[in-house]
N, C-alpha and C positions, 0 to 999 in steps of 0.2 A: 554878524553883516550890520555894515554901518547902513543906515536907511535912506535911500539916495531919490533923487528928483529927474525931471527931464534935463536942469540946467544943469548935470552931472554930465551928461549925452550929447551936450551942443558942442559944434565941433566936427572939422574933418579928422578921419579915424583910415589909418594905411590899413590895409590887411597882411599880417604876415606869416599864419599858418591857418590852413584849414587841412582838420582831421576828425577821421569818424574813427569814433571811440567804441568798439563790441563788449558786448557783457562777458564776453574771453578774456577781457584784457588785451586784446592785439589794439594796436594801433595803427588805422590803415591811413594813408595821403594820398585821397584819390587823384588829385593834380601834380603829384609829387611833390619837392621842398620849395619849388621857385613859381609862387601865384601873387599875382597883383591883384588891386582891388580896391576902392575906397568906401567908406559908409559916409555920408553926410547926416546930421541930423541938425536942423535950422530951430534958432530961438520963439519960429511962428510954429512949431508944431508938426514938421513933416519930416522924412527923412526919405533918402533913396540909397540903394547900395548895388555897384557894381562891383562882381570879379570871374577870375579863370586863371586858370593855368597862365604860365609865362610863355606863350608859343612863341617862338622864333619866327621871322619875318619869312624866313626860307624855307620854312615848312608850312606856312600858310600859302606863301608860292606855290608850293608842291603842291598842294590842296589844292590850290583853287584850278591849277593847270591838272588834276587828276579830276577834276569837277566837271572841267570843258569837254572832257574826252567821255562820261559816263551818256548811258541813254537815263531819259528821265525818272523811270522807277528806282534805280540805283541811285541816283541824285539828290531824291527827295528824303533815300532811306539813309544816306550819309548826313545829309544835313539833319534830317532826326536826331542823331544820334551825335551830332556837331553841337546841337544847344546842349547837350547837357555839358558842356565844358563852358559856362558862360554863363551868369546869374543874376537878373536885372531886374529889380523891381523897387517901387517906391508908395507914398502915400503918407498918411498922418501916423503918429507916435504917442503914444501913453507911455506911464510904471506905472505899476503897482508890484508893492514888498520887490521881491525878487525876480522881477518879471518887466522886459519892456517887451512893450506889442505893437506888431509893425501892422497897421490898417492900410490893408493892399488896396490900395486903388488903379495901380496897371502893374504888368508883370510881363515881363517875358512867356511866363509860364499860364495859359489864361486861367487853369484850376485854382491859382491862390488870389486872382482875384475876386474882390469882397467879402475876403476872408481873413480872423487873423495870424499871423505867424509871430507866436511865442517865444521868446529866448529869455531865457535864465544867464543873468549876469552877473561878474564879478569884477571889480575893477581890481588893481595894483598897479603901483606908481604908474606908469605912465599906459598903460595896455588896459584893454578892456574886451573882456572874454566874454561870448554867446555862445550860448551852448540850446541846441531844440530837446524838445522832451526826448524821452524814447520813440524808437522809430521800428515797425517789425521789417525784419530781414529774414526771410524764409523762416529758420525755429531759432533764432537768435532777435538781439533785440542792437540797436547801435544809436550812439547819440551825434549829432553834425557839433564840431565845436570850430569855432571863428576867433583866433587871435587877433587884437587888431592895437595899432599903435598909433595915439592921438599925434595929427598933424602941427608943427608950432606956425 
């Protein structure tokens, strides 16, 4: 593997794929094949990521109409579940060996704030692949993999 520096990450990257790689060989696409998102790395040492499934506006309008007809308890439950289909966080970043470390300062997920989000990276042509370490999921482990394409 070629040794990389923070300079290799600088720029804007568009999300191409979001997958879960299970230890039994299964590949799961939690948001389907149509995803949207960007991750930006700046020369000043900051990063910001926003990503979600590509939900059509008609589906969003239907969800809003359903929300308006719910009682407050149902609304809170549905809102909590909906947050799982959007990821947003930012902070500074650093590169160490085969890892890029996102030092989270703000996040949609409060439990991410103040802790590092470590991603193992690889570059191939115009693409950047980021992977989490193994995450326990029941009796199995899974790795989240995100493939990004550099925006020219």
